[in-house]
C-alpha positions as CSV (number, residue, x, y, z in Angstrom):
1,X,0.0,0.0,0.0
2,X,1.1,3.6,-0.2
3,X,2.8,5.5,2.6
4,X,-0.2,7.6,3.6
5,X,-1.3,7.0,7.2
6,X,-4.6,5.3,8.0
7,X,-7.7,7.4,8.6
8,X,-8.1,8.4,12.3
9,X,-11.9,8.5,12.5
10,X,-14.7,6.2,11.3
11,X,-16.2,9.0,9.2
12,X,-12.9,9.5,7.4
13,X,-12.4,5.7,7.0
14,X,-15.9,5.3,5.5
15,X,-15.3,8.1,3.0
16,X,-12.0,6.7,2.0
17,X,-13.4,3.1,1.6
18,X,-16.2,4.6,-0.6
19,X,-13.6,6.4,-2.8
20,X,-11.4,3.3,-3.1
21,X,-14.4,1.0,-4.0
22,X,-15.4,3.4,-6.8
23,X,-11.8,3.7,-8.0
24,X,-11.3,0.0,-8.1
25,X,-14.6,-0.6,-9.8
26,X,-13.5,1.8,-12.5
27,X,-10.1,0.1,-12.9
28,X,-11.8,-3.3,-13.0
29,X,-14.0,-2.2,-15.9
30,X,-11.1,-0.7,-17.8
31,X,-9.0,-3.8,-17.4
32,X,-11.5,-6.7,-17.6
33,X,-14.3,-5.3,-19.7
34,X,-12.5,-3.0,-22.1
35,X,-9.0,-4.5,-22.1
36,X,-7.7,-1.0,-21.7
37,X,-6.1,-0.7,-18.2
38,X,-5.5,2.9,-16.9
39,X,-2.9,1.9,-14.3
40,X,-0.2,-0.7,-14.0
41,X,-0.7,-3.9,-12.0
42,X,1.6,-2.6,-9.3
43,X,-0.5,0.6,-9.0
44,X,-3.7,-1.5,-8.9
45,X,-2.3,-3.7,-6.2
46,X,-1.3,-0.7,-4.1
47,X,-4.9,0.6,-4.2
48,X,-6.3,-2.8,-3.2
49,X,-3.7,-3.0,-0.3
50,X,-4.8,0.4,1.0
51,X,-8.4,-0.7,0.9
52,X,-7.6,-4.0,2.8
53,X,-5.5,-2.1,5.4
54,X,-8.4,0.3,6.2
55,X,-10.9,-2.6,6.4
56,X,-8.6,-4.4,8.8
57,X,-8.5,-1.3,11.1
58,X,-12.2,-0.6,10.8
59,X,-13.9,-4.1,10.2
60,X,-17.4,-2.7,10.9
61,X,-17.1,-0.4,7.9
62,X,-16.6,-3.1,5.3
63,X,-18.9,-2.3,2.4
64,X,-21.2,-4.8,0.6
65,X,-19.4,-3.9,-2.7
66,X,-15.9,-4.2,-1.2
67,X,-13.3,-5.6,-3.5
68,X,-12.2,-7.9,-0.7
69,X,-15.6,-9.6,-0.7
70,X,-15.5,-10.6,-4.3
71,X,-15.8,-14.3,-5.0
72,X,-12.7,-15.5,-6.9
73,X,-10.7,-12.5,-5.9
74,X,-7.3,-12.3,-7.6
75,X,-4.2,-13.7,-5.9
76,X,-1.1,-11.6,-6.0
77,X,-0.6,-12.2,-9.7
78,X,-4.2,-12.2,-10.8
79,X,-5.2,-15.3,-12.8
80,X,-3.2,-18.5,-12.3
81,X,-1.0,-19.3,-15.3
82,X,-1.4,-22.4,-17.5
83,X,1.2,-23.6,-20.0
84,X,-0.2,-24.9,-23.3
85,X,1.0,-28.4,-24.0
86,X,1.2,-27.3,-27.7
87,X,1.8,-23.6,-28.4
88,X,-1.1,-21.4,-29.6
89,X,0.7,-19.7,-32.5
90,X,-0.5,-16.9,-34.7
91,X,-1.3,-16.8,-38.4
92,X,0.4,-15.0,-41.2
93,X,-1.9,-12.6,-43.1
94,X,-2.8,-12.0,-46.7
95,X,-4.7,-8.9,-47.9
96,X,-5.4,-9.7,-51.5
97,X,-5.6,-12.6,-54.0
98,X,-2.0,-12.2,-55.0
99,X,-0.7,-12.6,-51.5
100,X,-3.0,-15.6,-51.0
101,X,-1.6,-17.3,-54.2
102,X,1.9,-16.6,-52.8
103,X,0.9,-18.5,-49.6
104,X,-0.3,-21.5,-51.7
105,X,2.9,-21.4,-53.9
106,X,5.1,-21.4,-50.8
107,X,3.4,-24.5,-49.5
108,X,3.6,-26.2,-52.9
109,X,7.4,-25.4,-53.1
110,X,8.0,-26.7,-49.6
111,X,6.3,-30.0,-50.6
112,X,8.0,-30.1,-54.0
113,X,4.7,-30.0,-56.0
114,X,3.8,-27.8,-58.9
115,X,0.1,-27.4,-58.5
116,X,-1.4,-25.1,-55.8
117,X,-5.0,-26.4,-55.9
118,X,-4.9,-27.7,-52.4
119,X,-8.1,-29.0,-50.8
120,X,-8.8,-26.4,-48.2
121,X,-11.3,-25.5,-45.4
122,X,-12.4,-21.8,-45.1
123,X,-13.6,-20.5,-41.8
124,X,-14.8,-16.9,-41.1
125,X,-12.2,-15.3,-38.7
126,X,-14.1,-14.4,-35.6
127,X,-13.0,-11.2,-33.8
128,X,-12.9,-12.5,-30.3
129,X,-10.6,-14.0,-27.7
130,X,-8.8,-17.3,-28.4
131,X,-8.9,-20.0,-25.8
132,X,-7.7,-23.6,-25.4
133,X,-9.7,-26.3,-23.6
134,X,-8.1,-29.4,-22.3
135,X,-10.2,-32.6,-21.9
136,X,-8.9,-35.6,-19.9
137,X,-10.8,-38.9,-20.3
138,X,-13.6,-36.8,-22.0
139,X,-14.0,-34.4,-19.1
140,X,-13.2,-30.7,-19.3
141,X,-10.1,-30.4,-17.1
142,X,-9.1,-26.7,-17.6
143,X,-9.2,-23.8,-20.0
144,X,-6.7,-21.0,-20.8
145,X,-6.5,-17.9,-22.8
146,X,-3.9,-17.7,-25.6
147,X,-1.6,-15.4,-23.5
148,X,1.8,-15.2,-25.1
149,X,1.2,-18.4,-27.1
150,X,3.1,-20.5,-24.6
151,X,1.4,-19.7,-21.3
152,X,-2.1,-18.3,-20.8
153,X,-4.4,-17.4,-18.0
154,X,-6.5,-20.0,-16.2
155,X,-10.1,-19.2,-17.0
156,X,-11.5,-22.7,-16.3
157,X,-14.3,-21.5,-13.9
158,X,-15.4,-18.8,-16.4
159,X,-15.3,-21.0,-19.5
160,X,-17.7,-23.5,-17.9
161,X,-20.4,-20.7,-18.1
162,X,-20.0,-20.1,-21.9
163,X,-22.6,-21.5,-24.3
164,X,-21.5,-24.1,-26.9
165,X,-18.9,-25.7,-24.7
166,X,-19.5,-29.3,-23.5
167,X,-18.3,-30.2,-20.1
168,X,-18.1,-33.9,-21.1
169,X,-17.4,-35.4,-24.5
170,X,-19.4,-38.2,-25.9
171,X,-17.4,-41.4,-26.9
172,X,-15.2,-42.1,-28.7
173,X,-12.6,-39.5,-27.7
174,X,-8.8,-39.5,-27.1
175,X,-7.6,-39.9,-23.5
176,X,-6.3,-36.3,-23.7
177,X,-7.1,-33.5,-26.3
178,X,-6.8,-29.8,-26.5
179,X,-9.7,-28.0,-28.3
180,X,-9.1,-24.4,-29.5
181,X,-11.8,-21.9,-30.2
182,X,-12.8,-18.2,-30.2
183,X,-15.0,-16.7,-27.5
184,X,-17.2,-13.9,-28.8
185,X,-20.4,-11.8,-28.2
186,X,-22.9,-11.6,-31.0
187,X,-23.8,-8.1,-32.3
188,X,-27.4,-8.2,-31.0
189,X,-26.3,-9.4,-27.6
190,X,-23.7,-6.6,-27.5
191,X,-26.3,-3.9,-28.1
192,X,-28.5,-5.4,-25.4
193,X,-25.6,-5.6,-23.0
194,X,-24.7,-1.9,-23.6
195,X,-28.3,-0.8,-23.0
196,X,-28.1,-2.6,-19.6
197,X,-24.8,-1.0,-18.9
198,X,-26.2,2.5,-19.6
199,X,-29.4,1.8,-17.5
200,X,-27.1,0.8,-14.6
201,X,-25.2,4.0,-14.9
202,X,-22.1,2.3,-16.2
203,X,-19.9,3.1,-19.2
204,X,-20.9,1.1,-22.3
205,X,-18.4,-1.3,-23.9
206,X,-16.3,0.0,-26.9
207,X,-16.9,-3.0,-29.2
208,X,-18.0,-6.7,-29.1
209,X,-14.4,-8.0,-29.1
210,X,-13.4,-6.0,-26.0
211,X,-16.6,-6.9,-24.2
212,X,-16.0,-10.6,-24.9
213,X,-12.4,-10.5,-23.8
214,X,-13.1,-8.5,-20.6
215,X,-16.1,-10.6,-19.7
216,X,-14.2,-13.9,-19.9
217,X,-11.3,-12.4,-17.9
218,X,-13.5,-11.6,-14.9
219,X,-12.1,-12.6,-11.5
220,X,-15.7,-13.3,-10.4
221,X,-17.1,-16.1,-12.6
222,X,-20.6,-15.0,-11.8
223,X,-20.1,-11.9,-13.8
224,X,-18.9,-14.0,-16.7
225,X,-22.0,-16.2,-16.4
226,X,-24.2,-13.1,-16.7
227,X,-22.6,-12.1,-20.0
228,X,-23.9,-13.5,-23.3
229,X,-20.7,-15.3,-24.3
230,X,-20.5,-17.9,-27.0
231,X,-17.7,-20.0,-28.6
232,X,-17.0,-21.4,-32.0
233,X,-14.5,-24.3,-31.9
234,X,-12.1,-24.5,-34.9
235,X,-8.7,-26.1,-34.1
236,X,-6.9,-28.9,-32.3
237,X,-3.9,-28.6,-30.0
238,X,-2.2,-31.7,-28.6
239,X,-4.1,-35.0,-28.8
240,X,-3.0,-38.3,-27.4
241,X,-4.5,-40.2,-30.4
242,X,-5.6,-39.2,-34.0
243,X,-9.1,-37.8,-34.3
244,X,-9.4,-37.5,-38.1
245,X,-7.3,-37.5,-41.3
246,X,-8.6,-34.1,-42.4
247,X,-9.5,-30.8,-40.8
248,X,-13.0,-31.1,-42.2
249,X,-13.3,-34.4,-40.5
250,X,-12.1,-32.9,-37.3
251,X,-14.8,-30.2,-37.5
252,X,-17.3,-32.9,-37.9
253,X,-16.0,-34.7,-34.8
254,X,-16.3,-31.4,-32.9
255,X,-20.0,-31.2,-33.9
256,X,-20.5,-34.8,-32.7
257,X,-19.0,-33.8,-29.4
258,X,-21.6,-30.9,-29.2
259,X,-19.3,-28.0,-29.8
260,X,-20.6,-25.1,-31.8
261,X,-18.8,-24.9,-35.1
262,X,-19.2,-21.9,-37.4
263,X,-21.9,-23.0,-39.9
264,X,-20.3,-20.9,-42.7
265,X,-17.1,-23.1,-42.6
266,X,-16.7,-24.5,-46.2
267,X,-14.7,-27.0,-48.1
268,X,-13.1,-25.6,-51.3
269,X,-10.4,-26.3,-53.8
270,X,-7.5,-24.0,-54.5
271,X,-7.0,-20.2,-54.8
272,X,-9.8,-19.6,-57.3
273,X,-12.5,-21.0,-55.0
274,X,-10.9,-19.2,-52.1
275,X,-11.1,-15.9,-54.0
276,X,-14.8,-16.4,-54.6
277,X,-15.5,-17.3,-51.0
278,X,-13.5,-14.3,-49.8
279,X,-15.6,-12.0,-52.0
280,X,-18.8,-13.6,-50.8
281,X,-17.8,-13.2,-47.1
282,X,-16.9,-9.5,-47.8
283,X,-20.4,-8.9,-49.1
284,X,-22.1,-10.8,-46.3
285,X,-19.9,-9.5,-43.5
286,X,-22.1,-6.7,-42.4
287,X,-25.2,-8.9,-42.2
288,X,-23.6,-11.6,-40.0
289,X,-24.7,-11.8,-36.4
290,X,-21.1,-11.5,-35.2
291,X,-17.9,-9.5,-36.1
292,X,-15.4,-11.1,-38.5
293,X,-12.2,-9.4,-39.8
294,X,-11.4,-11.9,-42.5
295,X,-11.4,-15.6,-43.4
296,X,-8.9,-18.3,-42.3
297,X,-7.9,-20.8,-45.0
298,X,-6.4,-24.2,-43.9
299,X,-5.0,-27.0,-46.0
300,X,-7.4,-29.8,-45.3
301,X,-5.1,-32.8,-45.2
302,X,-3.7,-33.2,-41.7
303,X,-0.9,-35.3,-43.1
304,X,0.2,-32.3,-45.3
305,X,-0.2,-30.0,-42.3
306,X,2.2,-32.2,-40.4
307,X,4.7,-32.2,-43.2
308,X,4.5,-28.4,-43.7
309,X,4.9,-27.7,-40.0
310,X,5.6,-24.2,-38.8
311,X,7.9,-21.3,-39.6
312,X,8.5,-18.9,-36.7
313,X,5.2,-18.5,-34.9
314,X,2.9,-19.3,-37.8
315,X,1.9,-22.5,-39.6
316,X,2.8,-23.0,-43.3
317,X,-0.5,-24.7,-43.9
318,X,-2.9,-21.8,-42.9
319,X,-3.3,-18.1,-43.5
320,X,-5.7,-15.4,-42.5
321,X,-7.0,-13.4,-45.5
322,X,-8.0,-10.1,-44.0
323,X,-10.7,-7.8,-45.3
324,X,-9.6,-4.4,-46.7
325,X,-8.6,-1.9,-43.9
326,X,-11.1,0.6,-42.7
327,X,-10.3,4.2,-43.6
328,X,-11.1,7.7,-42.4
329,X,-10.1,11.3,-43.3
330,X,-8.4,13.7,-40.9
331,X,-5.8,16.5,-40.6
332,X,-2.0,15.9,-40.1
333,X,-1.1,18.4,-37.4
334,X,2.6,17.7,-37.0
335,X,5.4,15.1,-37.6
336,X,7.4,14.0,-34.7
337,X,10.5,11.8,-34.6
338,X,10.5,8.6,-32.5
339,X,13.9,7.0,-31.7
340,X,13.9,3.2,-31.4
341,X,16.2,0.9,-29.5
342,X,18.4,0.3,-32.6
343,X,18.7,4.1,-33.2
344,X,16.2,4.2,-36.1
345,X,14.5,7.6,-36.4
346,X,10.9,7.0,-37.4
347,X,8.6,9.8,-38.4
348,X,5.2,9.7,-36.6
349,X,2.2,11.7,-37.8
350,X,0.2,13.6,-35.1
351,X,-3.4,13.6,-36.3
352,X,-6.6,15.3,-35.4
353,X,-8.4,12.6,-33.5
354,X,-10.6,10.4,-35.8
355,X,-12.5,7.1,-35.4
356,X,-11.2,4.3,-37.6
357,X,-12.9,0.9,-37.2
358,X,-14.2,1.7,-33.7
359,X,-10.8,3.0,-32.4
360,X,-9.9,6.6,-31.8
361,X,-6.7,7.3,-33.8
362,X,-4.4,10.3,-32.9
363,X,-1.0,8.9,-34.3
364,X,0.0,7.1,-37.4
365,X,3.3,5.7,-38.7
366,X,4.9,7.4,-41.6
367,X,7.5,4.6,-42.0
368,X,10.5,6.7,-43.4
369,X,11.4,9.9,-45.2
370,X,11.2,8.2,-48.6
371,X,7.6,7.2,-48.0
372,X,6.8,10.8,-47.0
373,X,8.3,12.1,-50.2
374,X,6.7,9.4,-52.4
375,X,3.2,10.3,-51.0
376,X,4.0,14.1,-50.9
377,X,2.8,14.3,-47.3
378,X,3.0,17.7,-45.7
379,X,2.2,19.1,-42.3
380,X,-1.3,20.6,-42.4
381,X,-2.5,18.2,-45.1
382,X,-5.9,16.5,-45.0
383,X,-5.0,12.8,-45.2
384,X,-6.7,9.4,-45.5
385,X,-5.7,7.1,-42.6
386,X,-6.3,3.4,-42.2
387,X,-5.6,0.7,-39.7
388,X,-3.6,-1.9,-41.7
389,X,-5.0,-5.3,-40.8
390,X,-7.3,-3.4,-38.5
391,X,-4.3,-2.8,-36.2
392,X,-1.5,-0.4,-37.2
393,X,-2.7,3.1,-38.2
394,X,-1.0,4.5,-41.3
395,X,-1.5,7.3,-43.8
396,X,-2.6,6.0,-47.2
397,X,-2.9,9.2,-49.3
398,X,-3.2,12.9,-49.3
399,X,-6.2,15.0,-50.4
400,X,-4.0,17.4,-52.3
401,X,-7.0,19.4,-53.4
402,X,-7.6,20.4,-49.8
403,X,-4.0,21.3,-49.1
404,X,-3.7,24.7,-47.3
405,X,-1.3,27.4,-48.4
406,X,0.7,27.1,-45.2
407,X,1.3,23.4,-45.5
408,X,4.9,22.6,-44.6
409,X,7.3,20.1,-46.2
410,X,8.9,17.6,-43.8
411,X,12.7,18.1,-43.4
412,X,14.6,15.0,-42.2
413,X,16.6,15.7,-39.0
414,X,20.4,15.7,-39.3
415,X,20.8,15.2,-35.5
416,X,19.0,12.9,-33.1
417,X,16.2,14.9,-31.4
418,X,17.0,13.2,-28.0
419,X,20.8,13.1,-27.6
420,X,22.0,15.5,-30.4
421,X,24.2,12.9,-32.1
422,X,24.5,12.9,-35.8
423,X,21.6,11.1,-37.6
424,X,23.0,9.3,-40.7
425,X,21.5,7.4,-43.5
426,X,23.8,4.7,-44.8
427,X,23.8,3.5,-48.4
428,X,21.1,0.9,-48.9
429,X,19.2,2.0,-45.8
430,X,15.7,3.4,-45.8
431,X,15.9,5.0,-42.4
432,X,18.2,7.4,-40.6
433,X,19.8,6.3,-37.4
434,X,21.2,8.0,-34.4
435,X,24.9,7.4,-34.0
436,X,24.8,7.9,-30.3
437,X,24.4,4.2,-29.5
438,X,24.1,3.5,-25.8
439,X,24.9,7.1,-24.9
440,X,21.5,8.0,-26.4
441,X,18.9,8.1,-23.6
442,X,16.1,7.2,-26.1
443,X,17.9,4.1,-27.3
444,X,18.7,3.0,-23.7
445,X,15.1,3.6,-22.6
446,X,13.7,1.7,-25.5
447,X,16.1,-1.2,-24.9
448,X,14.9,-1.3,-21.2
449,X,11.3,-1.3,-22.3
450,X,12.1,-4.1,-24.8
451,X,14.0,-6.2,-22.2
452,X,11.1,-6.1,-19.7
453,X,8.4,-6.7,-22.4
454,X,6.3,-9.9,-22.6
455,X,8.2,-11.2,-25.6
456,X,11.6,-10.9,-23.9
457,X,11.9,-11.2,-20.1
458,X,8.2,-10.6,-19.4
459,X,8.6,-8.8,-16.1
460,X,5.2,-8.3,-14.5
461,X,4.6,-4.7,-13.4
462,X,7.5,-3.2,-15.4
463,X,5.6,-1.9,-18.4
464,X,6.5,1.0,-20.7
465,X,5.1,3.7,-18.4
466,X,6.9,2.4,-15.3
467,X,10.2,2.1,-17.2
468,X,10.0,5.6,-18.5
469,X,9.3,6.9,-15.0
470,X,12.2,5.0,-13.4
471,X,14.5,6.2,-16.2
472,X,13.4,9.8,-15.6
473,X,14.0,9.4,-11.8
474,X,17.5,8.0,-12.4
475,X,16.7,4.5,-11.0
476,X,17.3,2.8,-14.4
477,X,20.2,3.6,-16.7
478,X,21.5,0.3,-18.0
479,X,20.0,-3.1,-18.7
480,X,21.6,-4.6,-15.6
481,X,20.0,-1.8,-13.5
482,X,16.6,-3.7,-13.8
483,X,18.1,-6.5,-11.7
484,X,19.6,-4.0,-9.2
485,X,16.1,-2.6,-8.4
486,X,15.6,-5.1,-5.6
487,X,18.4,-3.3,-3.7
488,X,16.3,-0.1,-4.1
489,X,13.0,-1.5,-2.7
490,X,12.7,1.3,-0.1
491,X,13.2,3.9,-2.8
492,X,10.5,2.3,-4.9
493,X,8.1,2.1,-1.9
494,X,8.1,5.8,-1.3
495,X,7.3,6.7,-4.9
496,X,4.0,8.4,-5.5
497,X,1.2,5.9,-5.9
498,X,3.5,3.0,-5.0
499,X,4.0,1.9,-1.4
500,X,5.6,-1.2,0.2
501,X,3.2,-3.7,-1.5
502,X,3.7,-2.4,-5.0
503,X,7.5,-2.3,-4.5
504,X,7.6,-5.8,-3.1
505,X,5.5,-7.1,-6.0
506,X,7.8,-5.6,-8.5
507,X,10.9,-6.9,-6.7
508,X,9.3,-10.4,-6.6
509,X,8.6,-10.3,-10.4
510,X,12.2,-9.2,-11.1
511,X,13.7,-12.0,-8.9
512,X,11.5,-14.5,-10.8
513,X,13.3,-13.6,-14.0
514,X,16.9,-14.0,-12.8
515,X,16.5,-17.5,-14.1
516,X,16.1,-16.9,-17.9
517,X,16.2,-19.2,-20.9
518,X,19.1,-18.5,-23.3
519,X,16.9,-17.5,-26.2
520,X,15.0,-15.0,-24.1
521,X,18.3,-13.5,-23.0
522,X,19.4,-13.0,-26.6
523,X,16.1,-11.5,-27.5
524,X,16.2,-9.2,-24.5
525,X,19.4,-7.5,-25.7
526,X,17.5,-5.8,-28.5
527,X,20.0,-6.4,-31.2
528,X,18.8,-5.2,-34.6
529,X,17.2,-8.0,-36.7
530,X,17.2,-10.4,-33.8
531,X,13.6,-11.2,-33.1
532,X,12.1,-14.2,-31.4
533,X,12.7,-16.6,-34.3
534,X,16.4,-15.6,-34.8
535,X,17.0,-15.6,-31.1
536,X,15.8,-19.2,-30.9
537,X,18.0,-20.2,-33.9
538,X,21.1,-18.7,-32.3
539,X,20.3,-20.3,-28.9
540,X,19.8,-23.7,-30.5
541,X,23.0,-23.4,-32.5
542,X,25.3,-22.2,-29.8
543,X,23.6,-23.9,-26.9
544,X,25.1,-21.7,-24.1
545,X,25.7,-18.1,-23.4
546,X,29.4,-18.6,-22.8
547,X,29.9,-20.4,-26.1
548,X,27.8,-17.8,-28.0
549,X,29.7,-14.9,-26.5
550,X,33.1,-16.3,-27.4
551,X,32.0,-17.2,-30.9
552,X,30.4,-13.8,-31.5
553,X,33.6,-12.0,-30.4
554,X,35.6,-14.2,-32.8
555,X,33.0,-13.5,-35.5
556,X,33.8,-9.8,-35.4
557,X,36.8,-10.6,-37.7
558,X,35.6,-10.8,-41.3
559,X,36.7,-14.1,-42.9
560,X,37.1,-15.9,-39.6
561,X,35.8,-19.5,-39.1
562,X,33.4,-18.1,-36.5
563,X,32.0,-15.6,-38.9
564,X,31.5,-18.3,-41.6
565,X,29.8,-20.5,-39.1
566,X,27.5,-17.7,-38.0
567,X,26.5,-16.8,-41.6
568,X,26.0,-20.5,-42.5
569,X,23.2,-21.0,-39.9
570,X,20.0,-21.7,-41.8
571,X,17.8,-18.5,-42.0
572,X,20.5,-16.3,-40.4
573,X,22.7,-15.4,-43.4
574,X,25.3,-12.7,-43.9
575,X,23.1,-9.6,-43.2
576,X,22.1,-10.7,-39.8
577,X,25.6,-12.0,-39.2
578,X,26.9,-8.5,-39.9
579,X,24.4,-7.0,-37.4
580,X,25.6,-9.4,-34.7
581,X,29.3,-8.7,-35.5
582,X,28.7,-4.9,-35.3
583,X,27.0,-5.3,-31.9
584,X,29.9,-7.3,-30.5
585,X,32.5,-5.0,-32.1
586,X,31.3,-2.2,-29.8
587,X,32.9,-2.6,-26.4
588,X,30.1,-0.7,-24.6
589,X,27.6,-3.2,-25.9
590,X,29.6,-6.1,-24.7
591,X,30.2,-4.5,-21.3
592,X,26.4,-3.8,-21.0
593,X,25.6,-7.4,-21.9
594,X,28.2,-8.8,-19.5
595,X,26.8,-6.7,-16.7
596,X,23.3,-8.0,-17.3
597,X,24.5,-11.6,-17.6
598,X,26.3,-11.2,-14.2
599,X,22.9,-10.6,-12.6
600,X,21.3,-13.6,-14.1
601,X,21.4,-17.4,-14.3
602,X,21.1,-18.1,-18.0
603,X,19.8,-21.6,-18.8
604,X,21.4,-23.4,-21.7
605,X,19.2,-23.9,-24.7
606,X,17.2,-27.2,-24.6
607,X,17.8,-29.0,-27.9
608,X,15.0,-31.5,-28.5
609,X,16.5,-34.9,-28.0
610,X,13.3,-36.7,-27.2
611,X,14.0,-38.8,-30.3
612,X,17.0,-41.1,-30.4
613,X,17.8,-40.0,-33.9
614,X,21.0,-40.8,-35.9
615,X,20.9,-37.1,-36.8
616,X,20.5,-35.6,-33.3
617,X,23.0,-32.9,-32.7
618,X,24.6,-33.2,-36.2
619,X,25.2,-30.2,-38.3
620,X,23.9,-31.0,-41.8
621,X,24.2,-29.3,-45.2
622,X,22.1,-30.1,-48.3
623,X,23.5,-29.5,-51.8
624,X,22.5,-30.4,-55.3
625,X,19.1,-31.2,-56.7
626,X,17.1,-33.6,-54.6
627,X,14.8,-35.9,-56.4
628,X,12.3,-37.3,-53.9
629,X,12.1,-34.4,-51.4
630,X,11.8,-30.7,-51.9
631,X,14.8,-28.9,-50.3
632,X,12.7,-27.1,-47.7
633,X,11.0,-30.3,-46.6
634,X,14.3,-32.2,-46.4
635,X,15.7,-29.4,-44.2
636,X,12.6,-29.4,-42.0
637,X,12.7,-33.2,-41.7
638,X,16.4,-33.0,-40.6
639,X,15.5,-30.4,-38.0
640,X,12.6,-32.4,-36.6
641,X,15.1,-35.3,-36.1
642,X,17.4,-33.0,-34.0
643,X,19.9,-31.9,-36.6
644,X,21.2,-28.4,-37.1
645,X,20.8,-27.4,-40.8
646,X,23.2,-24.8,-42.2
647,X,23.7,-23.4,-45.7
648,X,27.5,-23.6,-45.9
649,X,30.1,-26.3,-45.3
650,X,32.5,-25.5,-42.5
651,X,34.8,-27.5,-40.2
652,X,31.9,-27.8,-37.9
653,X,29.7,-29.6,-40.5
654,X,29.1,-33.3,-39.7
655,X,27.2,-34.4,-42.7
656,X,26.6,-33.3,-46.3
657,X,23.6,-34.7,-48.2
658,X,24.2,-34.5,-52.0
659,X,21.7,-34.6,-54.8
660,X,22.3,-34.2,-58.6
661,X,25.0,-31.6,-59.6
662,X,26.2,-31.0,-56.0
663,X,28.9,-28.4,-56.9
664,X,31.4,-26.7,-54.6
665,X,29.9,-27.8,-51.3
666,X,30.6,-31.4,-52.1
667,X,34.2,-30.6,-53.1
668,X,34.7,-28.6,-49.9
669,X,33.3,-31.5,-47.8
670,X,35.8,-33.8,-49.5
671,X,38.7,-31.4,-48.8
672,X,37.7,-31.2,-45.1
673,X,37.1,-34.9,-44.8
674,X,33.4,-34.5,-43.9
675,X,31.1,-37.4,-44.4
676,X,29.0,-37.2,-47.6
677,X,25.8,-39.3,-48.2
678,X,23.2,-39.5,-50.9
679,X,19.6,-38.5,-50.7
680,X,18.6,-42.2,-50.5
681,X,21.0,-42.7,-47.6
682,X,19.6,-39.6,-45.9
683,X,16.0,-40.9,-46.3
684,X,17.1,-44.3,-44.9
685,X,18.6,-42.5,-41.8
686,X,15.3,-40.6,-41.4
687,X,13.2,-43.7,-41.8
688,X,15.1,-45.6,-39.1
689,X,14.8,-42.7,-36.6
690,X,11.8,-42.5,-34.3
691,X,9.3,-39.8,-35.5
């Protein structure tokens, strides 16, 4: 709670409890019903702690609407966490027929086939909240939100109140199965719900999606039960036994188990039929009883889905074809410069507030100075703004005919607006970058925000707002300073709106992250071009922080074996290798990284050795034209069997698989004495390895 003393009289205590009850009710609505929290978790916990302390001192004044009386009140961390047995990954997007055809062609190339007329299933993409339901021996065991794709919130009690979800499956069923779906609120129910909200003197919901998400994430399941939630089931997670051979067959099984399945789900053949279905859904969209923002297309054959697998966080066998972005017209009032963690200077449009697709937009990305010049965007222009994919606001065009006489041309800055260092644009680059590096407060601040973010270290209570405040107050200057905050708990506790409870919660969250997986450590450093996928590739290849650090320092030297090995990692390549080399060539970067590492216990990467494969732990290179496997599928097969696949032959290569016309890689393998096998021998190794 905060450091204010307790009220001294019953009258003062009663007034304070009334104020806190109203305040917490407002924050609950913002967080749970609108998915738009106004305060951090730490600030919310401090308010609750103050309420509880006053109630303990004046028990006779506990109110009927007291937050402490809520059924299912949150523990210290809110909802319990549940780990998905199979990750809930996202989908890549297409926005037109050309991009959809590219998706089909990528799948065909991966499988080594020429035609793209895959049998597919089309499902309207519901705009709701994704959940995963786990059934054990046919009984609903637990339910979780998507969360970060790996771990979600335990909403089991709430999901039992949702229509269209069976609590017990009818036989036959696997011993264990995860059923995925989308929880939503129908348009008519949303309107009725908002009328009830207004009649009760409460603020109406912004849109059906936020209402559904907030309703499911209520700490009191009785509130969820009072909301008109529904669910369409559409996907399978882990299953202990096969359910069907096709996705269409799986949807049929879901219906047999009494799940609600979208009745508009359709079987179709290839891009042409998908194009026609997309057009149909676009026309029918406004008349549907629920909101959709596109259509999901899945290759129907589950065997092909298994062969195609995933790339990064998205399946190769499915895509979300989104509807055209919604647009609105407004005035561009100014152009500001935002400095990112890699020093990139991004122009941001300041707009007269305008509603776009149900969201109030005041800022939009302008990407870079070339884009501003190409579209002839000037300060003072009337512009058309859209939310690309209904998410990121951007300026589409300028209404030149409405341009005022005093419209101003944008002049790219020659110096960083934050630290004053030179802003340079290197040949081949589309953005200017601040040359200040770690001496630039903006870059340091953005790196701190990135390190604490959900995708990286995921430190609860250390969001963007809190990081910026701690930087301003001098409590955070370097990455390592985050893990020195526990030594400053008293300084945190006396901050405005904090108190001992908030400080203790943050310290606890930080201490929980001292044990960090290697790939998350790499991601948290904020190195340019090193996102989640590349961080995992690096962690898997180098295994430990100590090995990676020494190899990266060696890779600074162009032409070194370490540099060649780095560039040979599949999907890394020379460009990303250069970025890593540049990072490690700067002593301040290495010092900052080492200081952070000294505060942590970095767990070595876990290489999947669940299968006792002849390829496990081997570094494999493919060369020449393969006859029975497409190159991408061969590489994916080797990786599934525990191999590291690289694109170049080095002294660390264990095995080279050759097809027709193998070329220089085969010659280099012979020079280095590396084992060379044929495609047939590779397939024999794969066939004798457990799947």
